[in-house]
C-alpha positions as CSV (number, residue, x, y, z in Angstrom):
1,M,77.7,101.9,118.6
2,P,76.2,104.6,121.1
3,Y,78.7,106.9,121.9
4,M,78.3,106.6,125.8
5,C,77.9,102.7,125.7
6,T,79.4,101.0,128.7
7,E,81.0,97.6,129.2
8,E,77.8,96.7,130.9
9,D,76.0,97.5,128.2
10,I,77.8,95.7,125.9
11,K,78.3,92.5,127.8
12,Q,74.2,92.7,128.1
13,F,74.0,93.1,124.2
14,L,76.2,89.8,124.0
15,E,74.4,88.0,126.4
16,G,75.4,84.4,126.4
17,V,78.6,85.2,124.8
18,D,81.6,84.8,127.1
19,V,83.6,88.0,127.0
20,S,86.7,88.6,128.5
21,K,87.9,91.8,127.5
22,V,86.3,95.2,126.1
23,K,88.3,97.9,124.3
24,Y,87.1,101.3,122.7
25,E,88.0,102.9,119.4
26,T,87.1,106.3,118.3
27,V,87.8,108.4,114.9
28,K,86.0,111.4,114.2
29,N,82.4,110.6,114.7
30,R,82.8,106.7,114.4
31,F,82.9,104.8,117.8
32,S,83.6,101.1,117.9
33,V,84.2,98.6,120.3
34,Y,86.3,95.4,120.3
35,V,85.6,92.4,122.4
36,Q,87.7,89.3,123.0
37,V,86.0,86.4,123.4
38,P,86.7,82.6,123.2
39,E,86.9,80.8,119.7
40,Y,83.8,78.9,120.7
41,S,81.5,81.9,121.4
42,V,82.7,83.6,117.8
43,E,79.5,82.3,116.0
44,K,77.1,83.1,118.9
45,A,78.6,86.8,118.8
46,L,78.3,87.4,115.1
47,L,74.7,86.1,115.2
48,K,74.0,89.5,117.1
49,S,74.8,91.5,114.3
50,G,72.1,93.7,113.2
51,N,70.5,94.1,116.8
52,Y,69.9,97.1,118.8
53,I,71.5,98.7,121.5
54,G,69.3,101.5,122.6
55,E,68.0,103.1,119.5
56,R,71.3,102.1,117.4
57,Y,71.7,98.8,115.5
58,V,75.0,97.2,116.0
59,L,77.2,95.5,113.3
60,V,79.6,92.6,114.5
61,E,82.4,91.2,112.5
62,R,85.5,89.4,113.0
63,C,88.6,91.8,113.6
64,S,91.2,92.2,110.5
65,E,94.6,91.5,111.1
66,R,95.2,95.1,111.3
67,D,93.0,95.4,114.0
68,L,94.6,92.8,116.0
69,H,98.0,94.3,115.7
70,C,96.7,97.8,116.7
71,L,94.8,96.0,119.8
72,Q,98.2,94.2,120.6
73,R,100.0,97.7,120.6
74,Q,97.2,99.2,122.7
75,D,97.9,96.3,125.3
76,E,101.4,97.2,125.3
77,I,100.9,100.9,125.8
78,E,98.3,100.1,128.7
79,A,100.4,98.0,130.4
80,E,103.3,100.7,130.6
81,C,100.9,103.6,131.5
82,G,99.6,101.4,134.1
83,E,96.2,102.7,135.7
84,L,96.3,105.8,133.4
85,M,94.6,106.7,130.3
86,Y,94.7,108.8,127.1
87,L,91.6,110.9,126.3
88,K,91.0,113.8,123.4
89,L,89.4,116.9,123.8
90,C,88.4,118.6,120.5
91,G,87.0,122.2,119.4
92,L,88.7,123.9,122.0
93,P,89.4,127.9,121.8
94,F,92.6,128.7,119.8
95,S,93.4,131.2,123.0
96,V,92.8,128.0,125.5
97,T,95.5,127.4,128.3
98,K,96.2,124.3,130.5
99,D,94.6,126.2,133.5
100,D,91.2,126.7,131.4
101,I,91.3,122.8,130.5
102,R,91.8,122.0,134.4
103,N,89.0,124.2,135.2
104,F,86.9,122.7,132.8
105,L,87.4,119.4,134.3
106,Q,87.2,120.6,137.8
107,G,86.7,117.7,140.3
108,I,88.8,115.4,138.1
109,E,92.1,114.2,138.7
110,V,94.1,114.9,135.5
111,D,97.7,113.3,135.5
112,S,99.1,115.7,132.6
113,I,97.8,117.8,129.4
114,I,99.4,117.9,126.1
115,L,98.2,120.5,123.6
116,D,98.3,119.3,120.2
117,E,100.5,121.6,117.9
118,E,102.1,121.4,114.5
119,Q,105.1,123.5,113.9
120,G,104.2,125.8,116.8
121,R,100.6,126.0,115.8
122,F,97.9,125.1,118.3
123,M,95.3,122.8,116.3
124,G,92.3,123.2,118.6
125,N,92.7,119.7,120.2
126,A,94.3,118.6,123.7
127,F,95.2,115.2,124.8
128,I,94.9,114.3,128.4
129,K,96.1,111.5,130.9
130,V,93.8,110.7,133.4
131,P,93.3,107.4,135.9
132,K,91.1,105.0,134.4
133,D,88.4,105.3,137.2
134,E,88.0,108.9,135.8
135,V,87.2,108.2,132.2
136,K,83.5,108.0,132.5
137,N,83.5,111.4,134.4
138,V,85.7,113.1,131.7
139,L,83.5,111.6,129.0
140,S,80.5,113.1,131.0
141,R,81.9,116.6,130.1
142,N,81.4,116.1,126.2
143,K,79.5,118.9,124.7
144,K,80.2,121.0,127.7
145,H,81.7,124.6,127.0
146,I,84.9,126.4,127.7
147,G,84.0,130.0,126.9
148,E,81.5,130.0,123.8
149,R,82.8,127.0,122.4
150,Y,81.3,123.4,123.1
151,V,84.0,120.8,123.8
152,I,83.8,117.3,122.4
153,V,85.5,114.7,124.6
154,M,86.2,111.2,123.2
155,R,88.7,108.3,123.5
156,C,91.9,108.6,121.6
157,S,92.4,106.3,118.5
158,F,95.0,103.7,118.7
159,F,97.4,105.7,116.2
160,E,96.9,109.1,118.5
161,M,97.8,106.6,121.5
162,D,100.8,105.1,119.7
163,K,102.0,108.6,118.4
164,L,101.5,110.1,122.1
165,H,103.1,107.5,123.9
166,R,106.0,107.6,121.6
167,S,106.9,110.8,121.9
168,H,106.4,111.0,125.9
169,F,108.9,108.1,125.9
170,G,111.4,109.7,123.5
171,Q,111.0,106.6,121.0
172,S,111.8,106.8,117.4
173,E,109.8,108.8,115.2
174,H,111.2,107.0,112.5
175,G,113.4,109.7,111.1
176,D,116.9,107.9,111.2
177,V,117.7,105.0,108.9
178,P,120.0,102.5,109.3
179,E,123.1,102.2,107.2
180,G,122.8,100.0,104.2
181,M,118.8,100.2,104.5
182,T,115.9,102.5,103.0
183,Y,112.3,102.7,103.2
184,V,110.0,102.1,100.1
185,T,106.6,103.4,99.9
186,L,103.5,101.0,98.8
187,K,100.3,103.3,97.7
188,G,96.9,101.7,97.3
189,I,97.0,98.9,100.4
190,P,93.6,97.4,100.6
191,Y,92.0,98.6,103.8
192,K,91.9,95.2,105.7
193,A,95.6,94.3,104.6
194,G,97.8,93.3,107.4
195,L,101.4,92.7,108.3
196,N,101.5,89.5,106.9
197,D,99.7,90.7,103.6
198,I,102.1,93.5,103.2
199,K,105.4,91.2,103.8
200,D,104.3,88.8,101.4
201,F,103.6,91.2,98.7
202,I,106.9,92.7,99.3
203,G,108.8,89.1,99.3
204,V,111.9,90.3,100.7
205,P,113.0,90.7,104.3
206,T,111.5,93.7,106.1
207,T,113.1,95.2,109.4
208,E,109.8,97.5,109.9
209,V,106.3,97.9,108.6
210,L,104.7,101.1,109.0
211,L,101.0,101.9,108.3
212,G,100.3,105.4,107.0
213,Y,97.3,107.4,108.4
214,G,95.9,110.6,107.5
215,I,95.5,113.5,109.8
216,D,92.1,112.2,110.7
217,S,93.6,109.0,112.1
218,R,92.0,107.1,109.3
219,P,94.2,104.7,107.3
220,S,95.6,106.4,104.2
221,G,96.1,103.1,102.1
222,I,100.0,103.7,102.3
223,A,102.7,101.7,103.9
224,Y,106.4,102.3,104.4
225,C,108.7,99.2,104.4
226,L,112.4,99.1,105.6
227,I,114.4,96.8,103.6
228,N,118.1,96.3,102.6
229,V,119.5,98.4,99.7
230,E,120.5,95.3,98.1
231,D,116.9,94.1,97.7
232,L,115.7,97.5,96.2
233,P,115.8,96.6,92.7
234,A,113.6,93.3,93.6
235,T,111.2,95.4,95.6
236,L,110.7,97.8,92.9
237,E,109.7,95.3,90.5
238,K,106.5,94.9,92.5
239,N,105.4,98.4,91.1
240,N,102.0,97.9,89.9
241,K,101.4,94.4,90.8
242,Y,98.4,93.5,92.7
243,M,97.7,92.6,96.3
244,N,94.3,91.2,96.4
245,E,92.4,93.0,93.8
246,R,94.2,96.2,94.4
247,Y,97.4,97.2,92.2
248,I,99.9,98.6,94.2
249,R,102.4,101.5,93.2
250,V,105.8,100.8,94.6
251,Y,108.9,103.4,95.1
252,Q,111.7,104.6,97.0
253,T,110.6,106.8,99.6
254,S,112.1,110.2,99.2
255,Q,113.8,112.2,101.9
256,S,110.7,114.7,102.0
257,E,108.3,112.1,102.4
258,Q,110.2,110.5,105.1
259,D,110.9,113.6,107.3
260,V,106.8,114.5,107.0
261,Q,104.9,111.4,106.6
262,L,106.6,108.9,108.4
263,R,105.1,110.9,111.3
264,Y,101.7,109.6,110.7
265,T,102.3,106.0,110.9
266,Q,101.5,103.2,113.0
267,N,104.3,100.2,113.3
268,L,102.5,96.9,112.6
269,N,105.9,94.8,113.6
């Protein structure tokens, strides 16, 4: 999809298709759009695959179950945020301050600024929260400069939105395991596997299913399932069994993995 594609562009591309909702997803240089259409319009929308918006040809396909869970979570976050939305600034100077960012966005209403830090070290990114009617104005600052550095402005990924929102409202980062329960790690999860695929594979009751993401916000192929300790032996028997055509490694999640890696997850429940 063209990076600056608008909702009007998308509806024009899907002319003849009843579009009720449009959502955006940006991960690094990949920009995708999700549209909600009635079931009777699905086949008509799929026929648009391979057509062009501007100079870019566009692929159209059905959403995976995982996509649907992420979209549902995004709806929940947007409902709680009201008229505000998160956006991301990348490539910032390491000496940048919040005042520098506000000057960069001069003339735009900014609700809050969060500098992206890991263990006290600035990672060169910032997240801003702005009114929805300011989003287009913020995106227009893409590749403008702060000092000698040009800044990439993009929409947050679903994973980033979830993590930011969870941190802002003080929600659990999955660090505390209830008594009598444990996490198990599943490695090698197919890219399009969703909640039901993972639960069916495990075959025991799961309280929570977390999908792992890398630092680039792309799925890592790892899932973490919270199960009863008494179900652990039966779950470990799934080690090296297959989910679709992929064999899956299954083991009890270590404390160090739990402390670090569970921070980079999306709750599928």
